[in-house]
C-alpha positions, 0 to 999 in steps of 0.5 A: 515495544508495545504490549500485545505482541500477538496482535502485532504478529497478527497485523504483520501476517495480515499485511503480508497476506494482503501483499501476496494477494495484491501481487498475484493480481498485479502479476496475473491480472487480465486487464491493465485496470486490474493491474493498476488497482493492484498497484494502488492496493500495494501502495495502501498496504505499504503506507499502512505498514509504515504507520505500523512501523512508526507505532512499533518503533515509537518514531514519528518520522515514519509517519512523515514518510508514510504521508509523503508516500501515500500522496505520491502513490495517489498521484501515480495511481491517478496518472496511470488511470488517466493514461489508460482512459485516454488522457481524460477527454 
């Protein structure tokens, strides 16, 4: 484990706080666009969590997982945005 465990605890707490706020927007969002932005925010937070896990465990495999997850979530967000926009016409 890396020194400075207090910073790791703070980082994890902030990630969980951000996840909670994004989940609230995902569940309570008044419009579909709000829900899509919240889902994209959750994907970014999850990607950051995977990068943090790679650093904490000193295992670079998680960086590959984070990269693939980030690209797939971006493609999904663009697809959802195009779907509510009407196909991008």
